[in-house]
N, CA and C atoms as a LAMMPS dump frame, in Angstrom:
ITEM: TIMESTEP
0
ITEM: NUMBER OF ATOMS
591
ITEM: BOX BOUNDS ff ff ff
-5.0000000000000000e+02 5.0000000000000000e+02
-5.0000000000000000e+02 5.0000000000000000e+02
-5.0000000000000000e+02 5.0000000000000000e+02
ITEM: ATOMS id mol type element x y z
1 1 1 N 0.844 -1.182 0
2 1 2 C 0 0 0
3 1 3 C 0.892 1.25 0
4 2 1 N 0.693 2.139 -0.939
5 2 2 C 1.486 3.347 -1.056
6 2 3 C 0.899 4.427 -0.14
7 3 1 N 1.711 4.932 0.791
8 3 2 C 1.233 5.893 1.795
9 3 3 C 0.74 7.193 1.158
10 4 1 N 1.427 7.677 0.123
11 4 2 C 0.998 8.942 -0.51
12 4 3 C -0.344 8.773 -1.212
13 5 1 N -0.506 7.668 -1.898
14 5 2 C -1.78 7.398 -2.574
15 5 3 C -2.928 7.367 -1.557
16 6 1 N -2.698 6.697 -0.42
17 6 2 C -3.724 6.617 0.615
18 6 3 C -4.009 7.982 1.227
19 7 1 N -2.972 8.807 1.405
20 7 2 C -3.185 10.167 1.927
21 7 3 C -4.024 10.993 0.962
22 8 1 N -3.753 10.84 -0.333
23 8 2 C -4.523 11.566 -1.347
24 8 3 C -5.987 11.12 -1.301
25 9 1 N -6.203 9.821 -1.231
26 9 2 C -7.578 9.308 -1.178
27 9 3 C -8.3 9.785 0.077
28 10 1 N -7.621 9.745 1.211
29 10 2 C -8.246 10.181 2.468
30 10 3 C -8.565 11.674 2.412
31 11 1 N -7.643 12.468 1.877
32 11 2 C -7.891 13.914 1.751
33 11 3 C -9.082 14.172 0.84
34 12 1 N -9.133 13.472 -0.286
35 12 2 C -10.245 13.651 -1.231
36 12 3 C -11.566 13.238 -0.58
37 13 1 N -11.557 12.134 0.155
38 13 2 C -12.77 11.675 0.828
39 13 3 C -13.287 12.741 1.794
40 14 1 N -12.4 13.305 2.589
41 14 2 C -12.798 14.329 3.559
42 14 3 C -13.368 15.563 2.872
43 15 1 N -12.708 16.012 1.808
44 15 2 C -13.162 17.237 1.135
45 15 3 C -14.422 16.979 0.318
46 16 1 N -14.436 15.899 -0.447
47 16 2 C -15.633 15.57 -1.243
48 16 3 C -16.864 15.45 -0.342
49 17 1 N -16.691 14.79 0.812
50 17 2 C -17.849 14.54 1.677
51 17 3 C -18.332 15.806 2.364
52 18 1 N -17.449 16.787 2.531
53 18 2 C -17.88 18.011 3.212
54 18 3 C -18.35 19.1 2.265
55 19 1 N -17.694 19.23 1.089
56 19 2 C -18.092 20.326 0.205
57 19 3 C -18.549 19.874 -1.171
58 20 1 N -18.494 18.571 -1.432
59 20 2 C -18.971 18.044 -2.706
60 20 3 C -17.872 17.931 -3.74
61 21 1 N -18.039 16.957 -4.61
62 21 2 C -17.071 16.698 -5.68
63 21 3 C -16.904 17.908 -6.596
64 22 1 N -18.017 18.485 -7.04
65 22 2 C -17.971 19.588 -8.008
66 22 3 C -17.271 20.825 -7.453
67 23 1 N -17.322 21.011 -6.137
68 23 2 C -16.728 22.203 -5.517
69 23 3 C -15.292 21.985 -5.041
70 24 1 N -14.723 20.857 -5.367
71 24 2 C -13.373 20.508 -4.909
72 24 3 C -12.382 20.596 -6.06
73 25 1 N -11.209 21.134 -5.775
74 25 2 C -10.156 21.211 -6.787
75 25 3 C -9.036 20.227 -6.455
76 26 1 N -8.278 19.882 -7.47
77 26 2 C -7.107 19.019 -7.267
78 26 3 C -6.133 19.701 -6.307
79 27 1 N -5.984 21.007 -6.415
80 27 2 C -5.083 21.758 -5.529
81 27 3 C -5.489 21.58 -4.065
82 28 1 N -6.789 21.638 -3.774
83 28 2 C -7.259 21.461 -2.399
84 28 3 C -6.931 20.057 -1.887
85 29 1 N -7.129 19.077 -2.742
86 29 2 C -6.828 17.69 -2.344
87 29 3 C -5.336 17.546 -2.064
88 30 1 N -4.517 18.064 -2.961
89 30 2 C -3.065 17.962 -2.8
90 30 3 C -2.604 18.647 -1.511
91 31 1 N -3.143 19.831 -1.252
92 31 2 C -2.755 20.558 -0.031
93 31 3 C -3.157 19.775 1.216
94 32 1 N -4.38 19.235 1.231
95 32 2 C -4.844 18.477 2.404
96 32 3 C -3.997 17.224 2.593
97 33 1 N -3.563 16.614 1.473
98 33 2 C -2.759 15.385 1.544
99 33 3 C -1.279 15.666 1.797
100 34 1 N -0.923 16.943 1.785
101 34 2 C 0.464 17.37 1.963
102 34 3 C 1.378 16.8 0.871
103 35 1 N 0.902 16.907 -0.384
104 35 2 C 1.699 16.522 -1.551
105 35 3 C 1.554 17.619 -2.597
106 36 1 N 2.441 17.624 -3.565
107 36 2 C 2.332 18.578 -4.663
108 36 3 C 1.309 18.094 -5.686
109 37 1 N 0.868 19.034 -6.536
110 37 2 C -0.089 18.657 -7.578
111 37 3 C 0.507 17.592 -8.507
112 38 1 N 1.805 17.702 -8.78
113 38 2 C 2.465 16.716 -9.627
114 38 3 C 2.385 15.318 -9.032
115 39 1 N 2.535 15.232 -7.706
116 39 2 C 2.422 13.945 -7.024
117 39 3 C 0.997 13.411 -7.14
118 40 1 N 0.01 14.303 -7.008
119 40 2 C -1.382 13.89 -7.198
120 40 3 C -1.526 13.21 -8.557
121 41 1 N -1.014 13.865 -9.601
122 41 2 C -1.17 13.343 -10.963
123 41 3 C -0.327 12.093 -11.228
124 42 1 N 0.634 11.825 -10.371
125 42 2 C 1.382 10.568 -10.464
126 42 3 C 0.463 9.388 -10.144
127 43 1 N -0.461 9.613 -9.224
128 43 2 C -1.338 8.534 -8.764
129 43 3 C -2.714 8.523 -9.428
130 44 1 N -3.205 9.697 -9.785
131 44 2 C -4.55 9.805 -10.37
132 44 3 C -4.522 10.769 -11.547
133 45 1 N -5.079 10.348 -12.675
134 45 2 C -5.074 11.193 -13.873
135 45 3 C -6.013 12.391 -13.713
136 46 1 N -7.108 12.183 -12.973
137 46 2 C -8.09 13.246 -12.796
138 46 3 C -8.701 13.159 -11.404
139 47 1 N -9.397 14.203 -11.042
140 47 2 C -10.144 14.228 -9.781
141 47 3 C -11.23 13.147 -9.799
142 48 1 N -11.826 12.926 -10.966
143 48 2 C -12.87 11.906 -11.078
144 48 3 C -12.314 10.51 -10.799
145 49 1 N -11.051 10.278 -11.159
146 49 2 C -10.442 8.978 -10.876
147 49 3 C -10.367 8.704 -9.372
148 50 1 N -10.105 9.746 -8.585
149 50 2 C -10.075 9.577 -7.133
150 50 3 C -11.482 9.238 -6.64
151 51 1 N -12.477 9.978 -7.135
152 51 2 C -13.865 9.713 -6.748
153 51 3 C -14.253 8.278 -7.094
154 52 1 N -13.926 7.854 -8.307
155 52 2 C -14.241 6.497 -8.751
156 52 3 C -13.603 5.469 -7.826
157 53 1 N -12.349 5.687 -7.493
158 53 2 C -11.623 4.774 -6.613
159 53 3 C -12.281 4.714 -5.226
160 54 1 N -12.62 5.875 -4.68
161 54 2 C -13.241 5.933 -3.353
162 54 3 C -14.598 5.236 -3.336
163 55 1 N -15.425 5.545 -4.327
164 55 2 C -16.762 4.957 -4.371
165 55 3 C -16.704 3.456 -4.6
166 56 1 N -15.861 3.04 -5.544
167 56 2 C -15.753 1.616 -5.848
168 56 3 C -15.27 0.838 -4.63
169 57 1 N -14.198 1.323 -4.022
170 57 2 C -13.644 0.629 -2.854
171 57 3 C -14.618 0.65 -1.682
172 58 1 N -15.177 1.818 -1.389
173 58 2 C -16.075 1.952 -0.242
174 58 3 C -17.326 1.117 -0.384
175 59 1 N -17.949 1.192 -1.545
176 59 2 C -19.194 0.452 -1.746
177 59 3 C -18.955 -1.04 -1.894
178 60 1 N -17.854 -1.412 -2.522
179 60 2 C -17.516 -2.84 -2.587
180 60 3 C -17.295 -3.395 -1.184
181 61 1 N -16.561 -2.632 -0.365
182 61 2 C -16.31 -3.076 1.009
183 61 3 C -17.618 -3.203 1.789
184 62 1 N -18.512 -2.201 1.644
185 62 2 C -19.787 -2.265 2.339
186 62 3 C -20.602 -3.46 1.836
187 63 1 N -20.667 -3.627 0.517
188 63 2 C -21.425 -4.739 -0.054
189 63 3 C -20.894 -6.082 0.407
190 64 1 N -19.57 -6.242 0.405
191 64 2 C -18.969 -7.501 0.856
192 64 3 C -19.238 -7.732 2.336
193 65 1 N -19.155 -6.663 3.113
194 65 2 C -19.422 -6.759 4.549
195 65 3 C -20.857 -7.237 4.783
196 66 1 N -21.812 -6.62 4.092
197 66 2 C -23.221 -6.987 4.266
198 66 3 C -23.478 -8.398 3.755
199 67 1 N -22.963 -8.725 2.567
200 67 2 C -23.171 -10.069 2.016
201 67 3 C -22.613 -11.144 2.939
202 68 1 N -21.451 -10.881 3.517
203 68 2 C -20.837 -11.844 4.446
204 68 3 C -21.733 -12.05 5.666
205 69 1 N -22.311 -10.97 6.174
206 69 2 C -23.155 -11.047 7.364
207 69 3 C -24.481 -11.754 7.09
208 70 1 N -25.022 -11.632 5.861
209 70 2 C -26.344 -12.203 5.593
210 70 3 C -26.291 -13.548 4.866
211 71 1 N -25.083 -13.989 4.502
212 71 2 C -24.916 -15.194 3.686
213 71 3 C -25.679 -16.399 4.236
214 72 1 N -25.612 -16.617 5.511
215 72 2 C -26.213 -17.823 6.087
216 72 3 C -27.598 -17.578 6.681
217 73 1 N -28.091 -16.357 6.586
218 73 2 C -29.398 -16.035 7.172
219 73 3 C -30.506 -16.514 6.249
220 74 1 N -31.49 -17.173 6.832
221 74 2 C -32.634 -17.678 6.071
222 74 3 C -33.814 -16.723 6.24
223 75 1 N -34.564 -16.535 5.155
224 75 2 C -35.772 -15.719 5.222
225 75 3 C -35.51 -14.266 4.878
226 76 1 N -36.425 -13.688 4.136
227 76 2 C -36.266 -12.314 3.664
228 76 3 C -36.34 -11.288 4.784
229 77 1 N -37.235 -11.488 5.733
230 77 2 C -37.352 -10.535 6.835
231 77 3 C -36.06 -10.523 7.648
232 78 1 N -35.541 -11.685 7.956
233 78 2 C -34.289 -11.766 8.712
234 78 3 C -33.141 -11.13 7.923
235 79 1 N -33.119 -11.362 6.609
236 79 2 C -32.078 -10.748 5.767
237 79 3 C -32.198 -9.229 5.773
238 80 1 N -33.421 -8.712 5.622
239 80 2 C -33.616 -7.257 5.622
240 80 3 C -33.241 -6.65 6.969
241 81 1 N -33.577 -7.333 8.053
242 81 2 C -33.183 -6.845 9.385
243 81 3 C -31.663 -6.758 9.489
244 82 1 N -30.984 -7.778 8.995
245 82 2 C -29.513 -7.795 9.038
246 82 3 C -28.929 -6.705 8.143
247 83 1 N -29.538 -6.492 6.97
248 83 2 C -29.053 -5.444 6.067
249 83 3 C -29.174 -4.084 6.731
250 84 1 N -30.313 -3.809 7.366
251 84 2 C -30.501 -2.531 8.063
252 84 3 C -29.427 -2.367 9.132
253 85 1 N -29.235 -3.399 9.952
254 85 2 C -28.249 -3.34 11.037
255 85 3 C -26.842 -3.104 10.491
256 86 1 N -26.451 -3.895 9.497
257 86 2 C -25.073 -3.816 9.001
258 86 3 C -24.81 -2.53 8.222
259 87 1 N -25.79 -2.066 7.44
260 87 2 C -25.606 -0.812 6.712
261 87 3 C -25.483 0.346 7.701
262 88 1 N -26.337 0.359 8.715
263 88 2 C -26.292 1.414 9.725
264 88 3 C -24.951 1.415 10.446
265 89 1 N -24.507 0.245 10.868
266 89 2 C -23.24 0.158 11.6
267 89 3 C -22.045 0.497 10.699
268 90 1 N -22.079 0.043 9.439
269 90 2 C -20.979 0.335 8.519
270 90 3 C -20.876 1.848 8.298
271 91 1 N -22.01 2.479 8.033
272 91 2 C -21.989 3.923 7.799
273 91 3 C -21.623 4.691 9.063
274 92 1 N -22.041 4.193 10.228
275 92 2 C -21.68 4.856 11.479
276 92 3 C -20.158 4.832 11.672
277 93 1 N -19.528 3.737 11.274
278 93 2 C -18.077 3.608 11.411
279 93 3 C -17.319 4.317 10.288
280 94 1 N -18.002 4.668 9.203
281 94 2 C -17.369 5.312 8.046
282 94 3 C -18.168 6.561 7.66
283 95 1 N -18.188 7.55 8.565
284 95 2 C -19.022 8.739 8.379
285 95 3 C -18.699 9.511 7.099
286 96 1 N -17.423 9.695 6.783
287 96 2 C -17.066 10.446 5.573
288 96 3 C -17.556 9.724 4.325
289 97 1 N -17.424 8.397 4.306
290 97 2 C -17.923 7.621 3.174
291 97 3 C -19.442 7.742 3.074
292 98 1 N -20.11 7.691 4.222
293 98 2 C -21.57 7.84 4.231
294 98 3 C -21.973 9.181 3.627
295 99 1 N -21.299 10.271 4.033
296 99 2 C -21.623 11.594 3.485
297 99 3 C -21.339 11.643 1.994
298 100 1 N -20.216 11.053 1.572
299 100 2 C -19.866 11.046 0.148
300 100 3 C -20.902 10.285 -0.666
301 101 1 N -21.269 9.105 -0.209
302 101 2 C -22.244 8.294 -0.943
303 101 3 C -23.588 9.003 -0.999
304 102 1 N -24.01 9.556 0.127
305 102 2 C -25.301 10.239 0.157
306 102 3 C -25.296 11.436 -0.784
307 103 1 N -24.178 12.153 -0.821
308 103 2 C -24.082 13.351 -1.658
309 103 3 C -23.923 13 -3.135
310 104 1 N -23.034 12.061 -3.453
311 104 2 C -22.656 11.821 -4.846
312 104 3 C -23.367 10.645 -5.51
313 105 1 N -23.757 9.638 -4.738
314 105 2 C -24.369 8.449 -5.331
315 105 3 C -25.879 8.479 -5.197
316 106 1 N -26.362 8.805 -4.015
317 106 2 C -27.799 8.709 -3.774
318 106 3 C -28.514 10.017 -4.016
319 107 1 N -27.792 11.015 -4.486
320 107 2 C -28.409 12.299 -4.799
321 107 3 C -29.197 12.229 -6.095
322 108 1 N -29.345 13.354 -6.726
323 108 2 C -30.146 13.446 -7.953
324 108 3 C -29.505 12.641 -9.079
325 109 1 N -30.276 11.743 -9.672
326 109 2 C -29.763 10.844 -10.707
327 109 3 C -29.143 11.583 -11.878
328 110 1 N -29.748 12.689 -12.281
329 110 2 C -29.254 13.381 -13.467
330 110 3 C -27.946 14.118 -13.207
331 111 1 N -27.572 14.299 -11.933
332 111 2 C -26.333 14.995 -11.611
333 111 3 C -25.211 14.043 -11.226
334 112 1 N -25.522 12.777 -10.989
335 112 2 C -24.485 11.861 -10.536
336 112 3 C -23.779 11.206 -11.721
337 113 1 N -22.573 10.753 -11.475
338 113 2 C -21.747 10.167 -12.52
339 113 3 C -22.307 8.815 -12.963
340 114 1 N -21.891 8.335 -14.134
341 114 2 C -22.32 6.998 -14.57
342 114 3 C -21.945 5.915 -13.554
343 115 1 N -20.771 6.036 -12.922
344 115 2 C -20.381 5.074 -11.893
345 115 3 C -21.378 5.115 -10.738
346 116 1 N -21.706 6.317 -10.281
347 116 2 C -22.644 6.46 -9.167
348 116 3 C -23.99 5.847 -9.525
349 117 1 N -24.439 6.069 -10.752
350 117 2 C -25.716 5.499 -11.183
351 117 3 C -25.659 3.971 -11.204
352 118 1 N -24.53 3.409 -11.665
353 118 2 C -24.389 1.943 -11.685
354 118 3 C -24.382 1.375 -10.267
355 119 1 N -23.653 2.053 -9.367
356 119 2 C -23.566 1.601 -7.98
357 119 3 C -24.942 1.642 -7.327
358 120 1 N -25.65 2.738 -7.513
359 120 2 C -26.99 2.891 -6.945
360 120 3 C -27.908 1.782 -7.463
361 121 1 N -27.884 1.564 -8.776
362 121 2 C -28.743 0.541 -9.383
363 121 3 C -28.417 -0.844 -8.857
364 122 1 N -27.133 -1.151 -8.725
365 122 2 C -26.703 -2.468 -8.264
366 122 3 C -27.162 -2.732 -6.833
367 123 1 N -26.972 -1.748 -5.957
368 123 2 C -27.347 -1.929 -4.558
369 123 3 C -28.864 -2.053 -4.424
370 124 1 N -29.591 -1.182 -5.114
371 124 2 C -31.046 -1.231 -5.043
372 124 3 C -31.585 -2.538 -5.616
373 125 1 N -30.927 -3.06 -6.656
374 125 2 C -31.346 -4.331 -7.244
375 125 3 C -31.228 -5.465 -6.219
376 126 1 N -30.12 -5.475 -5.464
377 126 2 C -29.92 -6.496 -4.434
378 126 3 C -31.032 -6.412 -3.389
379 127 1 N -31.326 -5.198 -2.919
380 127 2 C -32.396 -5.025 -1.938
381 127 3 C -33.749 -5.432 -2.516
382 128 1 N -33.987 -5.018 -3.742
383 128 2 C -35.267 -5.313 -4.389
384 128 3 C -35.472 -6.821 -4.525
385 129 1 N -34.411 -7.555 -4.849
386 129 2 C -34.523 -9.008 -4.975
387 129 3 C -34.901 -9.666 -3.647
388 130 1 N -34.339 -9.165 -2.546
389 130 2 C -34.686 -9.699 -1.228
390 130 3 C -36.163 -9.423 -0.94
391 131 1 N -36.611 -8.197 -1.26
392 131 2 C -38.017 -7.833 -1.03
393 131 3 C -38.938 -8.687 -1.899
394 132 1 N -38.595 -8.842 -3.172
395 132 2 C -39.432 -9.647 -4.074
396 132 3 C -39.559 -11.086 -3.583
397 133 1 N -38.45 -11.664 -3.103
398 133 2 C -38.497 -13.024 -2.579
399 133 3 C -39.377 -13.082 -1.346
400 134 1 N -39.279 -12.063 -0.494
401 134 2 C -40.113 -12.009 0.703
402 134 3 C -41.594 -11.93 0.373
403 135 1 N -41.929 -11.187 -0.679
404 135 2 C -43.327 -11.098 -1.117
405 135 3 C -43.783 -12.447 -1.658
406 136 1 N -42.947 -13.04 -2.497
407 136 2 C -43.276 -14.34 -3.104
408 136 3 C -43.474 -15.421 -2.042
409 137 1 N -42.625 -15.391 -1.002
410 137 2 C -42.701 -16.402 0.056
411 137 3 C -43.759 -16.082 1.11
412 138 1 N -44.435 -14.951 0.962
413 138 2 C -45.481 -14.584 1.906
414 138 3 C -44.987 -13.969 3.205
415 139 1 N -43.705 -13.628 3.273
416 139 2 C -43.151 -13.004 4.482
417 139 3 C -43.427 -11.505 4.524
418 140 1 N -43.534 -10.891 3.351
419 140 2 C -43.716 -9.443 3.257
420 140 3 C -45.014 -9.127 2.537
421 141 1 N -45.592 -7.99 2.874
422 141 2 C -46.802 -7.547 2.194
423 141 3 C -46.496 -7.266 0.726
424 142 1 N -47.518 -7.34 -0.081
425 142 2 C -47.365 -7.138 -1.52
426 142 3 C -47.341 -5.637 -1.834
427 143 1 N -46.177 -5.037 -1.63
428 143 2 C -45.95 -3.631 -1.934
429 143 3 C -44.975 -3.541 -3.099
430 144 1 N -44.833 -2.365 -3.663
431 144 2 C -43.912 -2.189 -4.78
432 144 3 C -42.468 -2.408 -4.304
433 145 1 N -41.798 -3.47 -4.784
434 145 2 C -40.449 -3.798 -4.301
435 145 3 C -39.42 -2.692 -4.538
436 146 1 N -39.529 -2.001 -5.666
437 146 2 C -38.563 -0.932 -5.965
438 146 3 C -38.692 0.21 -4.963
439 147 1 N -39.922 0.585 -4.642
440 147 2 C -40.146 1.658 -3.665
441 147 3 C -39.673 1.239 -2.282
442 148 1 N -39.967 -0.002 -1.905
443 148 2 C -39.534 -0.499 -0.595
444 148 3 C -38.006 -0.477 -0.504
445 149 1 N -37.326 -0.966 -1.545
446 149 2 C -35.861 -1.009 -1.548
447 149 3 C -35.274 0.403 -1.452
448 150 1 N -35.811 1.329 -2.225
449 150 2 C -35.316 2.71 -2.222
450 150 3 C -35.564 3.366 -0.868
451 151 1 N -36.76 3.163 -0.322
452 151 2 C -37.087 3.753 0.975
453 151 3 C -36.204 3.178 2.075
454 152 1 N -35.964 1.888 2.034
455 152 2 C -35.117 1.231 3.025
456 152 3 C -33.721 1.837 3.018
457 153 1 N -33.116 1.909 1.838
458 153 2 C -31.759 2.449 1.776
459 153 3 C -31.73 3.912 2.198
460 154 1 N -32.664 4.685 1.688
461 154 2 C -32.69 6.114 2.015
462 154 3 C -32.88 6.358 3.499
463 155 1 N -33.773 5.605 4.114
464 155 2 C -34.045 5.761 5.533
465 155 3 C -32.789 5.483 6.361
466 156 1 N -32.145 4.375 6.083
467 156 2 C -30.954 4.017 6.858
468 156 3 C -29.825 5.014 6.614
469 157 1 N -29.631 5.43 5.365
470 157 2 C -28.554 6.375 5.043
471 157 3 C -28.741 7.706 5.749
472 158 1 N -29.956 8.234 5.714
473 158 2 C -30.191 9.534 6.33
474 158 3 C -30.057 9.468 7.841
475 159 1 N -30.5 8.382 8.441
476 159 2 C -30.329 8.222 9.887
477 159 3 C -28.833 8.121 10.212
478 160 1 N -28.092 7.348 9.43
479 160 2 C -26.65 7.207 9.664
480 160 3 C -25.944 8.554 9.569
481 161 1 N -26.371 9.4 8.642
482 161 2 C -25.771 10.734 8.504
483 161 3 C -25.953 11.579 9.758
484 162 1 N -27.061 11.367 10.445
485 162 2 C -27.393 12.223 11.584
486 162 3 C -26.789 11.736 12.899
487 163 1 N -26.134 10.581 12.902
488 163 2 C -25.662 10.034 14.181
489 163 3 C -24.156 10.068 14.337
490 164 1 N -23.562 11.199 14.037
491 164 2 C -22.108 11.35 14.129
492 164 3 C -21.578 11.131 15.545
493 165 1 N -22.282 11.66 16.522
494 165 2 C -21.737 11.702 17.878
495 165 3 C -22.565 10.912 18.889
496 166 1 N -22.867 9.68 18.557
497 166 2 C -23.615 8.857 19.513
498 166 3 C -22.719 8.569 20.711
499 167 1 N -23.261 8.713 21.923
500 167 2 C -22.418 8.583 23.112
501 167 3 C -21.977 7.159 23.444
502 168 1 N -22.684 6.146 22.905
503 168 2 C -22.33 4.774 23.29
504 168 3 C -22.893 3.77 22.293
505 169 1 N -22.445 2.526 22.451
506 169 2 C -23.008 1.447 21.641
507 169 3 C -24.486 1.248 21.966
508 170 1 N -24.863 1.543 23.211
509 170 2 C -26.267 1.42 23.603
510 170 3 C -27.123 2.388 22.798
511 171 1 N -26.62 3.596 22.577
512 171 2 C -27.36 4.583 21.783
513 171 3 C -27.492 4.104 20.342
514 172 1 N -26.427 3.508 19.796
515 172 2 C -26.478 2.961 18.435
516 172 3 C -27.511 1.838 18.36
517 173 1 N -27.529 0.984 19.362
518 173 2 C -28.513 -0.109 19.395
519 173 3 C -29.94 0.426 19.473
520 174 1 N -30.142 1.521 20.204
521 174 2 C -31.472 2.13 20.31
522 174 3 C -31.917 2.681 18.95
523 175 1 N -30.989 3.319 18.227
524 175 2 C -31.29 3.827 16.881
525 175 3 C -31.63 2.654 15.962
526 176 1 N -30.825 1.613 16.027
527 176 2 C -31.064 0.428 15.199
528 176 3 C -32.432 -0.19 15.495
529 177 1 N -32.784 -0.324 16.782
530 177 2 C -34.066 -0.897 17.157
531 177 3 C -35.218 -0.03 16.628
532 178 1 N -35.076 1.282 16.722
533 178 2 C -36.115 2.182 16.228
534 178 3 C -36.3 2.022 14.725
535 179 1 N -35.208 1.943 13.986
536 179 2 C -35.3 1.726 12.535
537 179 3 C -35.983 0.396 12.218
538 180 1 N -35.602 -0.644 12.94
539 180 2 C -36.197 -1.962 12.718
540 180 3 C -37.71 -1.911 12.969
541 181 1 N -38.106 -1.287 14.067
542 181 2 C -39.528 -1.185 14.391
543 181 3 C -40.272 -0.357 13.347
544 182 1 N -39.662 0.745 12.939
545 182 2 C -40.288 1.606 11.936
546 182 3 C -40.491 0.85 10.632
547 183 1 N -39.473 0.139 10.2
548 183 2 C -39.553 -0.584 8.936
549 183 3 C -40.535 -1.751 9.008
550 184 1 N -40.473 -2.53 10.069
551 184 2 C -41.244 -3.768 10.101
552 184 3 C -42.596 -3.661 10.809
553 185 1 N -42.797 -2.61 11.603
554 185 2 C -44.076 -2.473 12.307
555 185 3 C -44.783 -1.156 12.015
556 186 1 N -44.081 -0.195 11.457
557 186 2 C -44.691 1.108 11.195
558 186 3 C -44.66 1.987 12.424
559 187 1 N -45.314 3.153 12.335
560 187 2 C -45.281 4.089 13.457
561 187 3 C -46.643 4.267 14.117
562 188 1 N -47.684 3.694 13.539
563 188 2 C -49 3.857 14.143
564 188 3 C -49.373 2.62 14.946
565 189 1 N -50.228 2.827 15.932
566 189 2 C -50.772 1.682 16.644
567 189 3 C -51.795 1.04 15.721
568 190 1 N -52.056 -0.234 15.886
569 190 2 C -52.93 -0.941 14.942
570 190 3 C -54.322 -0.325 14.866
571 191 1 N -54.823 0.213 15.97
572 191 2 C -56.167 0.798 15.928
573 191 3 C -56.181 2.132 15.176
574 192 1 N -55.012 2.72 14.975
575 192 2 C -54.941 4.021 14.316
576 192 3 C -54.836 3.913 12.792
577 193 1 N -54.572 2.722 12.279
578 193 2 C -54.343 2.573 10.845
579 193 3 C -55.67 2.696 10.098
580 194 1 N -55.767 3.716 9.264
581 194 2 C -56.924 3.897 8.389
582 194 3 C -56.423 4.299 7.034
583 195 1 N -57.245 4.053 6.04
584 195 2 C -56.868 4.422 4.676
585 195 3 C -57.652 5.663 4.306
586 196 1 N -56.944 6.717 3.932
587 196 2 C -57.598 7.95 3.508
588 196 3 C -58.24 7.755 2.158
589 197 1 N -59.411 8.33 1.967
590 197 2 C -60.114 8.225 0.676
591 197 3 C -59.494 9.165 -0.328
């Protein structure tokens, strides 16, 4: 592992996640990494190459982490519960990556890069397949799988963004439990559920 390359990537991650890819210059990345612009270009041809590297590595790592955790779990509901838990915990441990993904990948489709669009589609497809299987097996209600998958990811991502300074693992567990209850039980008491005309 080349230390300068890693410093450049870490600097880019910090700046991209705080001020956005479009508002970041190569000079800012180089200064934060404590290297010259020439050194930056030794490792990356463009600023977009750094973004691509960060997103690919970060999302691959998250995907592998989640897949490893759910590999042996049976049932769609149990898998979705594990996905919520692992995505929340992964993003909590990788706050800058969470901000970057939320800003650059999960933002407006027409403004995100082709890589970001592919990553978003791939992740949502995985979630959607779990939901579709759950519907087919009778574990989940017959709702639109694409909407459920998108809402699930968005809900967990936005909550993860807001929990930078949780005081303890107990607080993280409380957030996780609330998300699980919200997703699988809703927020209304059963007597309160009515359908508006």
